[in-house]
BALOBA-1460 file (C-alpha; in Angstrom, 3 decimals):
// residues 361
<rec num="1" residu="m" x="-10.521" y="15.559" z="-34.298"/>
<rec num="2" residu="k" x="-12.189" y="12.391" z="-34.181"/>
<rec num="3" residu="r" x="-12.978" y="10.436" z="-30.891"/>
<rec num="4" residu="d" x="-13.718" y="7.034" z="-30.922"/>
<rec num="5" residu="p" x="-15.621" y="5.258" z="-29.190"/>
<rec num="6" residu="l" x="-18.235" y="7.996" z="-28.677"/>
<rec num="7" residu="p" x="-20.619" y="7.291" z="-26.039"/>
<rec num="8" residu="s" x="-24.074" y="6.164" z="-25.951"/>
<rec num="9" residu="i" x="-26.837" y="4.416" z="-24.224"/>
<rec num="10" residu="s" x="-30.313" y="2.902" z="-24.825"/>
<rec num="11" residu="l" x="-32.404" y="2.843" z="-22.396"/>
<rec num="12" residu="y" x="-36.356" y="1.311" z="-21.220"/>
<rec num="13" residu="c" x="-38.932" y="2.073" z="-19.091"/>
<rec num="14" residu="t" x="-42.255" y="0.336" z="-18.041"/>
<rec num="15" residu="k" x="-42.811" y="1.701" z="-14.871"/>
<rec num="16" residu="d" x="-47.072" y="2.414" z="-14.231"/>
<rec num="17" residu="g" x="-47.547" y="0.793" z="-16.988"/>
<rec num="18" residu="a" x="-45.734" y="2.670" z="-19.662"/>
<rec num="19" residu="d" x="-43.544" y="1.095" z="-22.020"/>
<rec num="20" residu="k" x="-40.774" y="3.207" z="-23.545"/>
<rec num="21" residu="e" x="-38.012" y="3.489" z="-25.074"/>
<rec num="22" residu="y" x="-34.948" y="6.959" z="-24.330"/>
<rec num="23" residu="h" x="-31.533" y="6.931" z="-26.429"/>
<rec num="24" residu="a" x="-29.242" y="9.558" z="-25.808"/>
<rec num="25" residu="a" x="-25.555" y="9.367" z="-28.041"/>
<rec num="26" residu="i" x="-22.492" y="12.006" z="-28.278"/>
<rec num="27" residu="k" x="-21.821" y="12.667" z="-31.926"/>
<rec num="28" residu="e" x="-19.391" y="14.398" z="-33.907"/>
<rec num="29" residu="h" x="-20.759" y="18.175" z="-35.337"/>
<rec num="30" residu="e" x="-18.836" y="20.040" z="-37.890"/>
<rec num="31" residu="n" x="-18.388" y="22.668" z="-34.969"/>
<rec num="32" residu="g" x="-17.784" y="20.595" z="-31.735"/>
<rec num="33" residu="f" x="-20.059" y="18.164" z="-30.301"/>
<rec num="34" residu="i" x="-23.812" y="17.217" z="-29.507"/>
<rec num="35" residu="v" x="-25.910" y="15.182" z="-27.857"/>
<rec num="36" residu="e" x="-28.526" y="13.232" z="-29.510"/>
<rec num="37" residu="l" x="-31.561" y="12.342" z="-28.133"/>
<rec num="38" residu="r" x="-34.008" y="9.650" z="-29.168"/>
<rec num="39" residu="y" x="-37.056" y="8.662" z="-27.107"/>
<rec num="40" residu="g" x="-40.329" y="7.719" z="-26.962"/>
<rec num="41" residu="k" x="-42.810" y="4.277" z="-27.333"/>
<rec num="42" residu="r" x="-40.727" y="1.572" z="-27.605"/>
<rec num="43" residu="g" x="-40.161" y="1.057" z="-31.134"/>
<rec num="44" residu="n" x="-41.282" y="4.848" z="-32.055"/>
<rec num="45" residu="a" x="-38.421" y="6.518" z="-30.821"/>
<rec num="46" residu="k" x="-38.084" y="10.141" z="-32.426"/>
<rec num="47" residu="l" x="-35.075" y="12.220" z="-32.505"/>
<rec num="48" residu="q" x="-35.785" y="15.060" z="-29.694"/>
<rec num="49" residu="k" x="-37.658" y="18.206" z="-31.955"/>
<rec num="50" residu="a" x="-35.368" y="20.782" z="-30.930"/>
<rec num="51" residu="p" x="-32.310" y="21.020" z="-32.742"/>
<rec num="52" residu="p" x="-29.141" y="20.139" z="-29.832"/>
<rec num="53" residu="v" x="-25.952" y="22.602" z="-28.816"/>
<rec num="54" residu="v" x="-23.020" y="22.500" z="-29.984"/>
<rec num="55" residu="m" x="-20.827" y="22.373" z="-27.515"/>
<rec num="56" residu="t" x="-17.388" y="21.241" z="-26.492"/>
<rec num="57" residu="f" x="-16.362" y="17.152" z="-25.952"/>
<rec num="58" residu="d" x="-16.011" y="18.154" z="-22.230"/>
<rec num="59" residu="q" x="-19.469" y="19.747" z="-22.218"/>
<rec num="60" residu="a" x="-20.956" y="16.815" z="-23.846"/>
<rec num="61" residu="v" x="-20.388" y="14.283" z="-22.098"/>
<rec num="62" residu="a" x="-21.012" y="16.319" z="-18.544"/>
<rec num="63" residu="h" x="-24.814" y="16.919" z="-20.778"/>
<rec num="64" residu="y" x="-24.300" y="13.261" z="-21.732"/>
<rec num="65" residu="e" x="-24.048" y="11.495" z="-17.757"/>
<rec num="66" residu="s" x="-26.501" y="14.269" z="-16.191"/>
<rec num="67" residu="i" x="-29.209" y="13.027" z="-18.405"/>
<rec num="68" residu="i" x="-28.126" y="9.360" z="-17.357"/>
<rec num="69" residu="k" x="-28.432" y="10.603" z="-13.701"/>
<rec num="70" residu="e" x="-31.447" y="11.661" z="-14.327"/>
<rec num="71" residu="k" x="-33.670" y="9.160" z="-16.553"/>
<rec num="72" residu="t" x="-31.330" y="6.462" z="-14.544"/>
<rec num="73" residu="s" x="-33.296" y="7.629" z="-11.229"/>
<rec num="74" residu="p" x="-36.403" y="6.329" z="-8.815"/>
<rec num="75" residu="k" x="-38.623" y="9.009" z="-9.384"/>
<rec num="76" residu="k" x="-37.787" y="8.573" z="-13.873"/>
<rec num="77" residu="g" x="-37.779" y="4.820" z="-13.484"/>
<rec num="78" residu="y" x="-35.354" y="4.014" z="-17.009"/>
<rec num="79" residu="t" x="-33.074" y="1.003" z="-16.926"/>
<rec num="80" residu="q" x="-31.041" y="-0.926" z="-19.163"/>
<rec num="81" residu="d" x="-32.125" y="-3.844" z="-19.207"/>
<rec num="82" residu="l" x="-34.711" y="-4.437" z="-22.489"/>
<rec num="83" residu="s" x="-37.460" y="-5.892" z="-20.173"/>
<rec num="84" residu="g" x="-37.742" y="-2.237" z="-18.800"/>
<rec num="85" residu="n" x="-37.309" y="-3.669" z="-15.614"/>
<rec num="86" residu="a" x="-36.547" y="-0.587" z="-12.788"/>
<rec num="87" residu="y" x="-34.723" y="-1.542" z="-10.327"/>
<rec num="88" residu="t" x="-37.099" y="-1.727" z="-7.156"/>
<rec num="89" residu="d" x="-36.698" y="1.964" z="-4.567"/>
<rec num="90" residu="s" x="-36.959" y="1.166" z="-0.754"/>
<rec num="91" residu="a" x="-38.010" y="3.941" z="1.529"/>
<rec num="92" residu="n" x="-34.844" y="2.557" z="3.677"/>
<rec num="93" residu="a" x="-32.354" y="3.395" z="0.880"/>
<rec num="94" residu="g" x="-29.066" y="4.460" z="2.880"/>
<rec num="95" residu="k" x="-30.124" y="3.070" z="5.864"/>
<rec num="96" residu="m" x="-28.662" y="-0.401" z="7.671"/>
<rec num="97" residu="s" x="-30.271" y="-3.761" z="7.419"/>
<rec num="98" residu="g" x="-28.426" y="-5.317" z="9.944"/>
<rec num="99" residu="n" x="-27.099" y="-7.393" z="7.892"/>
<rec num="100" residu="l" x="-23.298" y="-7.936" z="7.242"/>
<rec num="101" residu="p" x="-21.385" y="-10.607" z="5.313"/>
<rec num="102" residu="h" x="-18.419" y="-12.736" z="5.810"/>
<rec num="103" residu="l" x="-15.665" y="-11.118" z="4.117"/>
<rec num="104" residu="l" x="-12.963" y="-12.391" z="2.487"/>
<rec num="105" residu="t" x="-9.115" y="-12.991" z="3.118"/>
<rec num="106" residu="s" x="-6.984" y="-12.584" z="-0.153"/>
<rec num="107" residu="i" x="-4.271" y="-15.821" z="-0.749"/>
<rec num="108" residu="s" x="-1.688" y="-16.269" z="-3.139"/>
<rec num="109" residu="f" x="-1.489" y="-19.276" z="-5.652"/>
<rec num="110" residu="e" x="0.790" y="-21.028" z="-3.709"/>
<rec num="111" residu="r" x="-2.179" y="-21.180" z="-0.870"/>
<rec num="112" residu="l" x="-4.467" y="-21.582" z="-3.237"/>
<rec num="113" residu="i" x="-2.802" y="-24.886" z="-4.667"/>
<rec num="114" residu="e" x="-1.877" y="-26.248" z="-0.865"/>
<rec num="115" residu="l" x="-6.162" y="-26.193" z="-0.142"/>
<rec num="116" residu="a" x="-6.510" y="-27.344" z="-3.413"/>
<rec num="117" residu="n" x="-5.655" y="-30.879" z="-2.040"/>
<rec num="118" residu="d" x="-6.937" y="-30.115" z="1.324"/>
<rec num="119" residu="d" x="-9.960" y="-32.546" z="1.668"/>
<rec num="120" residu="r" x="-11.311" y="-29.984" z="4.544"/>
<rec num="121" residu="y" x="-12.033" y="-27.245" z="2.104"/>
<rec num="122" residu="g" x="-14.043" y="-26.556" z="-0.766"/>
<rec num="123" residu="f" x="-13.449" y="-24.044" z="-3.858"/>
<rec num="124" residu="e" x="-16.483" y="-22.196" z="-5.868"/>
<rec num="125" residu="i" x="-16.711" y="-19.551" z="-9.502"/>
<rec num="126" residu="k" x="-15.756" y="-15.937" z="-8.148"/>
<rec num="127" residu="v" x="-18.344" y="-14.221" z="-10.182"/>
<rec num="128" residu="d" x="-17.457" y="-10.283" z="-10.627"/>
<rec num="129" residu="g" x="-20.481" y="-8.303" z="-9.663"/>
<rec num="130" residu="e" x="-21.407" y="-6.297" z="-6.181"/>
<rec num="131" residu="r" x="-21.936" y="-8.350" z="-3.187"/>
<rec num="132" residu="q" x="-25.834" y="-7.812" z="-2.321"/>
<rec num="133" residu="m" x="-27.754" y="-9.807" z="0.451"/>
<rec num="134" residu="v" x="-31.301" y="-10.318" z="-0.184"/>
<rec num="135" residu="d" x="-33.250" y="-10.293" z="3.248"/>
<rec num="136" residu="k" x="-36.951" y="-11.532" z="2.504"/>
<rec num="137" residu="r" x="-39.357" y="-11.730" z="6.002"/>
<rec num="138" residu="e" x="-43.207" y="-11.360" z="5.766"/>
<rec num="139" residu="g" x="-43.497" y="-9.923" z="2.347"/>
<rec num="140" residu="n" x="-41.185" y="-6.953" z="3.229"/>
<rec num="141" residu="l" x="-37.934" y="-7.742" z="0.879"/>
<rec num="142" residu="v" x="-34.275" y="-5.267" z="2.260"/>
<rec num="143" residu="p" x="-31.268" y="-5.683" z="-0.022"/>
<rec num="144" residu="s" x="-28.659" y="-3.960" z="1.186"/>
<rec num="145" residu="n" x="-24.357" y="-4.220" z="0.092"/>
<rec num="146" residu="k" x="-21.274" y="-5.381" z="1.662"/>
<rec num="147" residu="l" x="-21.529" y="-2.634" z="4.305"/>
<rec num="148" residu="g" x="-24.941" y="-3.013" z="5.127"/>
<rec num="149" residu="v" x="-26.460" y="-0.419" z="3.745"/>
<rec num="150" residu="i" x="-30.325" y="-1.114" z="2.403"/>
<rec num="151" residu="n" x="-29.571" y="-0.456" z="-1.307"/>
<rec num="152" residu="s" x="-31.397" y="-1.490" z="-4.459"/>
<rec num="153" residu="l" x="-32.350" y="-4.664" z="-6.093"/>
<rec num="154" residu="s" x="-33.678" y="-5.554" z="-9.906"/>
<rec num="155" residu="a" x="-37.145" y="-5.466" z="-10.201"/>
<rec num="156" residu="n" x="-36.513" y="-9.173" z="-12.205"/>
<rec num="157" residu="i" x="-34.359" y="-10.821" z="-9.040"/>
<rec num="158" residu="t" x="-37.300" y="-9.299" z="-6.855"/>
<rec num="159" residu="s" x="-40.020" y="-11.776" z="-8.612"/>
<rec num="160" residu="s" x="-36.913" y="-14.721" z="-8.507"/>
<rec num="161" residu="i" x="-37.834" y="-15.480" z="-4.942"/>
<rec num="162" residu="s" x="-41.734" y="-14.615" z="-4.956"/>
<rec num="163" residu="s" x="-42.513" y="-17.827" z="-3.839"/>
<rec num="164" residu="f" x="-40.376" y="-17.354" z="-0.417"/>
<rec num="165" residu="d" x="-41.878" y="-15.331" z="2.170"/>
<rec num="166" residu="d" x="-38.937" y="-16.039" z="4.958"/>
<rec num="167" residu="i" x="-35.201" y="-16.432" z="3.141"/>
<rec num="168" residu="l" x="-31.840" y="-14.559" z="3.646"/>
<rec num="169" residu="l" x="-29.559" y="-14.794" z="1.257"/>
<rec num="170" residu="d" x="-26.240" y="-14.157" z="0.229"/>
<rec num="171" residu="g" x="-24.762" y="-13.062" z="-3.159"/>
<rec num="172" residu="e" x="-23.189" y="-11.622" z="-5.829"/>
<rec num="173" residu="s" x="-25.422" y="-9.283" z="-8.257"/>
<rec num="174" residu="c" x="-24.135" y="-8.610" z="-11.798"/>
<rec num="175" residu="q" x="-25.891" y="-7.797" z="-15.070"/>
<rec num="176" residu="h" x="-29.312" y="-8.035" z="-13.462"/>
<rec num="177" residu="k" x="-28.961" y="-11.718" z="-12.451"/>
<rec num="178" residu="f" x="-27.804" y="-12.889" z="-8.639"/>
<rec num="179" residu="y" x="-26.038" y="-15.482" z="-7.926"/>
<rec num="180" residu="v" x="-26.700" y="-16.891" z="-4.440"/>
<rec num="181" residu="f" x="-23.230" y="-18.531" z="-2.839"/>
<rec num="182" residu="d" x="-24.929" y="-19.121" z="0.652"/>
<rec num="183" residu="i" x="-28.525" y="-18.927" z="2.332"/>
<rec num="184" residu="l" x="-28.442" y="-17.644" z="6.171"/>
<rec num="185" residu="r" x="-32.128" y="-18.188" z="6.765"/>
<rec num="186" residu="l" x="-35.116" y="-20.183" z="5.327"/>
<rec num="187" residu="n" x="-38.738" y="-20.312" z="6.827"/>
<rec num="188" residu="g" x="-38.156" y="-18.925" z="10.129"/>
<rec num="189" residu="v" x="-34.804" y="-21.286" z="11.219"/>
<rec num="190" residu="c" x="-31.484" y="-19.430" z="11.552"/>
<rec num="191" residu="l" x="-28.430" y="-21.464" z="9.383"/>
<rec num="192" residu="k" x="-25.800" y="-18.843" z="10.214"/>
<rec num="193" residu="h" x="-24.367" y="-21.908" z="12.000"/>
<rec num="194" residu="y" x="-24.645" y="-24.654" z="10.187"/>
<rec num="195" residu="s" x="-21.523" y="-25.723" z="7.949"/>
<rec num="196" residu="a" x="-20.956" y="-24.072" z="4.374"/>
<rec num="197" residu="e" x="-21.146" y="-27.420" z="3.554"/>
<rec num="198" residu="q" x="-24.398" y="-27.694" z="4.686"/>
<rec num="199" residu="r" x="-25.734" y="-24.268" z="3.299"/>
<rec num="200" residu="c" x="-24.942" y="-25.239" z="0.070"/>
<rec num="201" residu="q" x="-27.054" y="-28.496" z="-0.047"/>
<rec num="202" residu="i" x="-29.865" y="-26.475" z="0.915"/>
<rec num="203" residu="y" x="-29.792" y="-23.838" z="-1.334"/>
<rec num="204" residu="q" x="-29.072" y="-25.806" z="-4.278"/>
<rec num="205" residu="s" x="-32.451" y="-27.559" z="-3.113"/>
<rec num="206" residu="l" x="-34.341" y="-24.957" z="-3.444"/>
<rec num="207" residu="s" x="-36.644" y="-23.612" z="-7.080"/>
<rec num="208" residu="f" x="-35.359" y="-19.925" z="-7.800"/>
<rec num="209" residu="g" x="-37.117" y="-17.897" z="-10.602"/>
<rec num="210" residu="p" x="-35.225" y="-17.656" z="-13.963"/>
<rec num="211" residu="d" x="-32.888" y="-14.840" z="-12.902"/>
<rec num="212" residu="i" x="-31.254" y="-16.020" z="-10.000"/>
<rec num="213" residu="a" x="-28.684" y="-18.937" z="-10.120"/>
<rec num="214" residu="t" x="-26.812" y="-20.950" z="-7.314"/>
<rec num="215" residu="v" x="-23.487" y="-21.528" z="-7.077"/>
<rec num="216" residu="n" x="-21.661" y="-25.032" z="-6.586"/>
<rec num="217" residu="l" x="-19.149" y="-25.609" z="-4.032"/>
<rec num="218" residu="v" x="-16.978" y="-28.229" z="-5.254"/>
<rec num="219" residu="t" x="-15.238" y="-30.638" z="-3.338"/>
<rec num="220" residu="g" x="-12.266" y="-33.216" z="-3.624"/>
<rec num="221" residu="t" x="-8.380" y="-32.692" z="-4.952"/>
<rec num="222" residu="a" x="-9.566" y="-33.707" z="-8.625"/>
<rec num="223" residu="n" x="-11.931" y="-31.384" z="-8.626"/>
<rec num="224" residu="k" x="-10.178" y="-28.486" z="-7.616"/>
<rec num="225" residu="l" x="-7.951" y="-28.886" z="-9.392"/>
<rec num="226" residu="a" x="-9.900" y="-29.078" z="-12.498"/>
<rec num="227" residu="m" x="-11.979" y="-26.024" z="-11.477"/>
<rec num="228" residu="i" x="-8.244" y="-23.738" z="-11.695"/>
<rec num="229" residu="a" x="-6.835" y="-25.596" z="-15.197"/>
<rec num="230" residu="s" x="-10.431" y="-24.814" z="-16.236"/>
<rec num="231" residu="s" x="-10.541" y="-20.615" z="-15.160"/>
<rec num="232" residu="k" x="-8.414" y="-20.026" z="-18.323"/>
<rec num="233" residu="d" x="-8.537" y="-20.631" z="-21.941"/>
<rec num="234" residu="a" x="-5.450" y="-21.964" z="-23.835"/>
<rec num="235" residu="n" x="-3.425" y="-18.448" z="-24.424"/>
<rec num="236" residu="g" x="-3.459" y="-18.170" z="-20.620"/>
<rec num="237" residu="v" x="-6.350" y="-15.690" z="-20.337"/>
<rec num="238" residu="a" x="-9.211" y="-15.889" z="-16.999"/>
<rec num="239" residu="l" x="-12.204" y="-17.144" z="-18.463"/>
<rec num="240" residu="v" x="-13.319" y="-16.083" z="-14.878"/>
<rec num="241" residu="e" x="-12.366" y="-12.809" z="-11.856"/>
<rec num="242" residu="g" x="-11.461" y="-16.038" z="-9.641"/>
<rec num="243" residu="i" x="-11.789" y="-18.788" z="-6.904"/>
<rec num="244" residu="v" x="-13.463" y="-19.111" z="-3.409"/>
<rec num="245" residu="v" x="-12.093" y="-21.052" z="-1.606"/>
<rec num="246" residu="k" x="-14.793" y="-22.390" z="2.001"/>
<rec num="247" residu="l" x="-13.672" y="-24.178" z="5.019"/>
<rec num="248" residu="l" x="-16.480" y="-27.010" z="4.766"/>
<rec num="249" residu="s" x="-17.104" y="-27.503" z="7.731"/>
<rec num="250" residu="a" x="-17.357" y="-23.996" z="9.085"/>
<rec num="251" residu="p" x="-20.307" y="-21.945" z="10.324"/>
<rec num="252" residu="y" x="-21.322" y="-18.049" z="8.922"/>
<rec num="253" residu="k" x="-19.811" y="-15.328" z="10.573"/>
<rec num="254" residu="p" x="-20.028" y="-11.682" z="9.343"/>
<rec num="255" residu="g" x="-16.780" y="-9.515" z="9.143"/>
<rec num="256" residu="r" x="-13.617" y="-10.013" z="8.314"/>
<rec num="257" residu="a" x="-11.528" y="-12.838" z="10.587"/>
<rec num="258" residu="a" x="-7.886" y="-12.618" z="10.699"/>
<rec num="259" residu="a" x="-5.666" y="-14.143" z="8.615"/>
<rec num="260" residu="t" x="-5.051" y="-16.854" z="10.659"/>
<rec num="261" residu="i" x="-8.248" y="-17.768" z="11.502"/>
<rec num="262" residu="a" x="-9.836" y="-17.213" z="8.070"/>
<rec num="263" residu="t" x="-12.134" y="-19.680" z="6.723"/>
<rec num="264" residu="q" x="-13.156" y="-18.432" z="3.570"/>
<rec num="265" residu="f" x="-10.620" y="-16.574" z="1.154"/>
<rec num="266" residu="k" x="-10.364" y="-16.245" z="-2.655"/>
<rec num="267" residu="y" x="-8.119" y="-15.678" z="-5.512"/>
<rec num="268" residu="k" x="-8.588" y="-13.556" z="-8.446"/>
<rec num="269" residu="f" x="-6.793" y="-14.524" z="-11.714"/>
<rec num="270" residu="v" x="-6.706" y="-10.952" z="-12.714"/>
<rec num="271" residu="d" x="-5.922" y="-8.728" z="-9.694"/>
<rec num="272" residu="d" x="-8.531" y="-5.241" z="-8.945"/>
<rec num="273" residu="v" x="-8.120" y="-3.077" z="-6.529"/>
<rec num="274" residu="s" x="-10.510" y="-0.164" z="-4.733"/>
<rec num="275" residu="c" x="-8.896" y="3.103" z="-4.633"/>
<rec num="276" residu="i" x="-9.644" y="6.469" z="-3.492"/>
<rec num="277" residu="v" x="-10.118" y="9.171" z="-6.022"/>
<rec num="278" residu="s" x="-7.333" y="11.750" z="-4.909"/>
<rec num="279" residu="s" x="-7.643" y="14.428" z="-7.358"/>
<rec num="280" residu="i" x="-9.203" y="14.545" z="-11.014"/>
<rec num="281" residu="h" x="-8.202" y="15.642" z="-14.453"/>
<rec num="282" residu="t" x="-10.861" y="16.405" z="-16.543"/>
<rec num="283" residu="q" x="-8.908" y="17.293" z="-19.745"/>
<rec num="284" residu="k" x="-7.637" y="14.020" z="-19.950"/>
<rec num="285" residu="r" x="-10.052" y="12.261" z="-18.169"/>
<rec num="286" residu="s" x="-7.862" y="10.679" z="-15.436"/>
<rec num="287" residu="v" x="-8.307" y="10.378" z="-11.786"/>
<rec num="288" residu="t" x="-5.206" y="10.645" z="-9.295"/>
<rec num="289" residu="l" x="-5.438" y="6.668" z="-7.365"/>
<rec num="290" residu="t" x="-4.802" y="6.827" z="-3.539"/>
<rec num="291" residu="l" x="-4.781" y="3.841" z="-0.796"/>
<rec num="292" residu="l" x="-3.597" y="3.964" z="2.961"/>
<rec num="293" residu="d" x="-0.964" y="2.416" z="4.067"/>
<rec num="294" residu="v" x="-0.951" y="0.653" z="7.596"/>
<rec num="295" residu="n" x="-0.627" y="4.010" z="9.950"/>
<rec num="296" residu="g" x="-3.649" y="5.702" z="7.572"/>
<rec num="297" residu="n" x="-1.455" y="7.504" z="5.918"/>
<rec num="298" residu="k" x="-2.969" y="7.868" z="2.266"/>
<rec num="299" residu="r" x="-0.444" y="6.942" z="-0.544"/>
<rec num="300" residu="e" x="-0.395" y="7.404" z="-4.115"/>
<rec num="301" residu="v" x="-0.271" y="4.647" z="-6.405"/>
<rec num="302" residu="g" x="-0.309" y="6.186" z="-9.989"/>
<rec num="303" residu="s" x="-3.248" y="7.506" z="-12.111"/>
<rec num="304" residu="v" x="-6.145" y="5.679" z="-14.155"/>
<rec num="305" residu="g" x="-8.350" y="6.866" z="-17.519"/>
<rec num="306" residu="v" x="-11.783" y="7.024" z="-17.061"/>
<rec num="307" residu="p" x="-13.754" y="5.817" z="-20.204"/>
<rec num="308" residu="v" x="-15.586" y="8.741" z="-22.285"/>
<rec num="309" residu="n" x="-18.882" y="6.333" z="-22.049"/>
<rec num="310" residu="a" x="-18.291" y="6.043" z="-17.925"/>
<rec num="311" residu="i" x="-19.454" y="8.386" z="-14.998"/>
<rec num="312" residu="m" x="-16.422" y="11.085" z="-14.047"/>
<rec num="313" residu="p" x="-16.418" y="10.046" z="-10.120"/>
<rec num="314" residu="e" x="-16.111" y="12.662" z="-7.801"/>
<rec num="315" residu="i" x="-12.904" y="13.133" z="-5.338"/>
<rec num="316" residu="g" x="-13.296" y="10.440" z="-1.993"/>
<rec num="317" residu="n" x="-15.378" y="8.066" z="-4.736"/>
<rec num="318" residu="v" x="-14.422" y="5.111" z="-4.341"/>
<rec num="319" residu="i" x="-13.611" y="2.600" z="-7.539"/>
<rec num="320" residu="d" x="-11.781" y="-0.266" z="-8.530"/>
<rec num="321" residu="v" x="-8.955" y="-0.530" z="-10.700"/>
<rec num="322" residu="q" x="-7.730" y="-3.340" z="-12.816"/>
<rec num="323" residu="y" x="-3.713" y="-3.657" z="-12.086"/>
<rec num="324" residu="r" x="-0.813" y="-6.257" z="-13.296"/>
<rec num="325" residu="h" x="1.126" y="-5.714" z="-10.065"/>
<rec num="326" residu="l" x="2.303" y="-3.308" z="-7.527"/>
<rec num="327" residu="f" x="5.952" y="-1.480" z="-8.424"/>
<rec num="328" residu="l" x="7.640" y="-0.997" z="-5.079"/>
<rec num="329" residu="g" x="7.552" y="1.901" z="-4.180"/>
<rec num="330" residu="g" x="5.908" y="3.533" z="-6.918"/>
<rec num="331" residu="d" x="2.061" y="2.897" z="-8.823"/>
<rec num="332" residu="l" x="0.292" y="0.378" z="-9.904"/>
<rec num="333" residu="c" x="1.565" y="-1.425" z="-13.392"/>
<rec num="334" residu="e" x="-1.049" y="-0.988" z="-16.462"/>
<rec num="335" residu="p" x="-4.798" y="0.228" z="-14.236"/>
<rec num="336" residu="v" x="-7.671" y="-0.114" z="-16.066"/>
<rec num="337" residu="y" x="-11.332" y="1.624" z="-14.556"/>
<rec num="338" residu="l" x="-13.272" y="-1.187" z="-14.317"/>
<rec num="339" residu="k" x="-16.349" y="1.114" z="-12.153"/>
<rec num="340" residu="p" x="-17.540" y="2.731" z="-9.403"/>
<rec num="341" residu="r" x="-18.248" y="1.002" z="-5.929"/>
<rec num="342" residu="s" x="-20.718" y="2.703" z="-3.164"/>
<rec num="343" residu="d" x="-20.750" y="-0.333" z="-1.296"/>
<rec num="344" residu="i" x="-16.869" y="0.349" z="-0.226"/>
<rec num="345" residu="a" x="-15.972" y="2.462" z="2.512"/>
<rec num="346" residu="p" x="-12.628" y="4.728" z="1.897"/>
<rec num="347" residu="e" x="-11.207" y="3.545" z="4.892"/>
<rec num="348" residu="e" x="-11.296" y="0.169" z="3.698"/>
<rec num="349" residu="c" x="-8.936" y="0.966" z="0.229"/>
<rec num="350" residu="l" x="-5.518" y="-0.538" z="1.916"/>
<rec num="351" residu="l" x="-1.938" y="-1.049" z="0.700"/>
<rec num="352" residu="s" x="-2.526" y="-4.339" z="1.579"/>
<rec num="353" residu="q" x="-5.211" y="-5.541" z="-0.311"/>
<rec num="354" residu="i" x="-2.083" y="-6.038" z="-3.374"/>
<rec num="355" residu="l" x="-0.519" y="-8.659" z="-3.099"/>
<rec num="356" residu="r" x="1.458" y="-9.024" z="-6.209"/>
<rec num="357" residu="v" x="4.288" y="-6.424" z="-6.106"/>
<rec num="358" residu="k" x="7.599" y="-6.181" z="-8.049"/>
<rec num="359" residu="e" x="11.051" y="-4.092" z="-8.560"/>
<rec num="360" residu="k" x="11.016" y="-1.473" z="-11.136"/>
<rec num="361" residu="a" x="13.345" y="-3.031" z="-13.762"/>
C-alpha cells in the first residue's frame, strides 16, 4: 500500500573545513521499504555502494531516525542549514546558565482588546520558535533555553553577534534565525531595571549580523488595533502565532508572575499546548497526551498522530500540540503534532494553560 508522503531529509556539513552533503529517504520496495542514502562532497553525492536492506515500514522509519540522530550529533556536525554551519557545541551543555526568562501570561481576546486601548501597554508580534537567551561575556558565549539549561546555538547566529564583547539577549530561535525582543545587559551595564520601552529602544539601536532580527514594540491604540487586524488574512487565517503585550514601564523580572501582577502577556491566534507523552501507539504512530490538573494529577486529553518525517517521542517527553479547543471534561479538538520541546519540564504541562474550553454538542 502506498504511503504518501514518505520521509526524506538533506543534511550538510562544513565541520573542520569539509563541505559534504548527506541525503536519506524512505522509499517503497516491491517487498517492503528501504532507506536510500546518498552522500559525498557537495554537488557530487552518490548512492551508497551496499544494496539497502528491505524492511517493514516501521523498521525503515526507526532506521531512518537513527541515521538522522547520528548525523546531527555534535560529533558528526551535520545540519539541515544549506550553509552547512553546524550548531555550536558547548562543553557546559545540560548545565544551568543562571539566566531565566520573563515568562508570559495567557490572556483572552477580550483582554487583548482592552489592553490595545490602554496606552500603558505596547504590542509585539509573537514569533513561533524556541525561547532562547544568549549571554556573551569576555568572548565566552553561553546560550540557554527557557529552563535556564545551557544548550546549543546555530553558528551563523553566533557570528551575527561577533562584534559584541558583553551582551545578554532574550529572544526566539526560529529556522536558524534569532529574533531579539529584549536586552538585559550591554557592555557591563545591567538593563533589567530599565523599562520595557527603554530596553526596546536600546536593542533597536544596535547593529547585528544578517541572521539576527529585532522585534518592534508598537504603541498607540490605532497601531495596536492595526497589528491585530493585519495578523490574519482575508480568510481569517492567522499569519503569525500571536501577539505579545508588555507594560511599557515595567522592568524585566525572571519567571512567571501571578495573573494579578503580571506585566507581560500573550494571545495566540492558533492555540497550542505543551503535553506529556504518557503512552505510545507504534502501529498508528500516535501518542497519548496528558496534562496536570490543579492538584498535580494526570489527566489524559486525547491522542495525536506523529508525522512519518518526525522522530517518534518517548514516554515522558514533552511535545507541542496545536488544537482548536478542549471539550469540557474531554479531549482536545482536532489536535495536530507540532514539535518536541526539550526546554519545557513535564510539571509545566498544566491543564490551566488551556483557555478555549467548549461543551461537546
